[in-house]
N, C-alpha and C positions, 0 to 999 in steps of 0.2 A: 352267304351267297358267294359263289366263285366269280372270278374275273377272267375274261378272255381277251387276248390281244393278237394282232398281226404285226410282226416285226419285219420290216423291209431292211435288208442287209446289203451293204456295198462292200465288196471284197477288194482289197488293195492289189493293184496290178503288180505282178512280179513277186509278191510276198508268199502267196500260197495259191492253190487253185480252189475253185468253187466246191468241187467234190470233197476236198478235205474239210472245208467249213461245215458242209452238210453232215459228214461223218461225225465231227466233233459235236454238233448240235444234238445228234441222236443220243449222246451220253448225258445230256443236261436234263435233270428232273424238272418237269414243268413244260418242256417242249413236246407238244403233241405230234407235230410233224414239221418237216422242212423240205422245200423243193427249190430247184433252180428255176429262175424265171428270166424272161427277156425284158428289156427296157432299161431304165436308169439304175435299177438295183439288180443284184445277182441272185439273191436268195430271199425267199419269204418263209418265215417260220410262224407257226401258230402256237401260242402259249396259253396255258390255263393254270391259274393259281388261286389261292384263297381270297385275295383282294388286290386292289390296284397297287398298294405299296409292295406287295410280294412280287407283282409283275415288274415293277421298277427295280427292285433288288435283283431279280433274276437277270434282267437285261444288263445292268451295270456290273454285277459281280461275276456273271457266268458267260454272257454272250460277248460283251466288249473285250473280255480277256482272251478270246479265241484268236490264235495267230492268224493274221490276214484280214480280220474284220476292221474296216476303215471307218465305217459310219453306219448308224442305224436310225430308223424312224419307227416309232412305236405307235400303232393305231389301235386304240381300245375299242373293243366291240361293245355295242349298246343294244339293249333290248327295248324296242319301242312298243308302247301299248296303245 
């Protein structure tokens, strides 16, 4: 069963711009889409991977390493029955 997550991304002021982060996210396998948003975070990305551990690896190894990413919050999607 696959896992889905919403990742809220805060971009560091003065390091890069939001558009550059979104462009970088488009090259990350497992990122379904990313958009700029208003509020306390700058970008929201939707991820889909094989399991929760793969989501965690994707965030730490590929999203946190993008220049300008200051902080993330990962919200795992749940299926309610």
